[in-house]
C-alpha positions, 0 to 999 in steps of 0.5 A: 609483576601480576599478583595472585589476583591477577594470575587467577583470571589465567587457570585453566579456562572454564569459567566459561561454564558458567554461563550455564543455568541450571534445573536441578533432577531427582534421580537416586543415585544406583550403584553401578558394577565396580563402584561403591555401593552407597546410599541413594541420594538426589540430585538436589540432596548432592548439591545442598551437601556440597553447598554445606561442607565445612571441609576447609583443611585439604592437601593432595595432588591434581592431574590436570587434563586440558583440550581446547582444540587448538593447534600447538602453541610451539610455532609461535615461541619465538614471539616470546622468546628473545631474538637469539631464540634462546629459551626466555629465563625463568620468570616469576610471572603467575601470568605467563607460567599459569597459561601453560594450563590451557593445554596438555596434561599437567601435575598440581599440589595444592593445599589450603588450611581456611579462607586466608592461607592457599597453596597452588605449586605446577610440577615440571620434572623435578621443577616446580612453579608455586604461588602461594597466599597467606594472609596479607602475603603472595609469593610467587616462587620459580624452583628453576631460578630459586627467586621468590617474588613477595607482594603484600594483598591490598584486599586482606581483610577486608569483607567485599574482598574479590573472591577471585584473590583465592588460588584456584585449581581444586575440582571444587573452584571448577565445580562452583563456577557451575553450579552458583547460576542454577536456573532452567536451562540444564538437568542436573541428575544423580548418575551413580558411583566411582572412587577418585584418590581413594575416596568413595564419591557420587557422580553429579551429572549437568547437561544443557536442555538447550541445542546450540551450546558446545558444552555436552555435559560436565560430571563432578565426582562429590565425596560421599563423606564430608561433600567436596568436589573431587573431580571436574571433567567437562565433555564437549559436543565435538567429542575426542577428549574432554576439554577439562579433565581435574581431579585428586588423584591423592588427597588428605583433608587434616590440617598442612603444615604452617611451613606450606604457605611460606616461601621456601627456605633459602629462596632468594626473595624480591619485593614486588612494586605495588600494583594501584593500576590492579584496582582500575583493572579490576574487571577488564579483560587481559591485555590483547583480549580486550575486544572479545571478553569483558571489555566495552566497544566503541564510545564504551558501551557494554557488550550486548548479551543475546540468548541465555543460559548455555546459548548465551553469546555476548556481542560488542562493537569494536567500531574499527574493522576486524583485523587482517590475517596477513596483516599479523607477524609471519609467526602468527600467521599460520596459528591464527590460519588454522583456528578461524573459518571464513563465514558468510550470511545476512550480516555480511562476511567474517572469521570464526575463531574455533576452539572446542568449547568458546566460539568468536565470529569477529565481522569483517566491519568491528563485530565481535560474537562469543560464547560457549556455542556452535559456529552456527549459533555465531553466525544466526545470532549475527544474522538475527541482529542485522 
């Protein structure tokens, strides 16, 4: 059973936008026709407003639409299901449910009462899946089975407890990932106003100054009264639908009922086994992605960072030849082929695996180059690194 600390690493894959650094523009907001008329504000002032926000209580509905440009996962269902072909039984494993947020349209219910109480519920018709954090207690609840798994949060009360134990899912969580690393490679401006979930908001727009990034822009709608981000939109240079569009459709900044942060009455609660390995595994890549993100290469070496800002690329030497698509299970071959393009250059040859946001070049001799950059940028980095 994975805890909410681990689950948070499997939510909407927006954190890659945090590789960006930013400069703060001083362009004042101008109200467009039909939008609320608000006092002018600079980007510097608006970011300060976000940082100074003291709002710690809220509840509401968030609509999340994610389009990474990936082919359908439907053909892979047989890999996760049983041999009988039946649908897998309801599960309280957070990683299993929350990875669904990586594509499609989803409706979430979120609630918070200070730093120690959060709830994130994924709605699926009449069914719901909830992650609940209340002090030292965490629950994962699936309404289909009526079951909940309870665990104690070993990090509760620690001043140095990692932030990832909090339940993300709100536009503020997403905005923080982008704003926390401001520098010189980005322009940040205020571009008009908007109404979000019945609230007046300023539109903060973040754009790379560097070429080669897959990120076209990040737009954050910020509540004009309390500085809480209400909507987060990440657009790709490939065009089309936004990679991530997450925003409140309803929001209330009052204090949620205490019962919000408990497992539902009548739920069959099972005590989860203590996950001592979680502390040792903290900072490692999810299983199956060890060669791409946050992992060490041959001989325990850390990835080499190439470039900076939005065009940062991580290079990892796996020390082994890249796996061949034809060696993968039959159900996976078509899926992998649809993701990858064969490429060659001074570095040799390899395959670029593509999404609208993050791309990865895996060379035939076992090197991996990955970043929120274009395939051409990856090939150029590999050629220069040869």
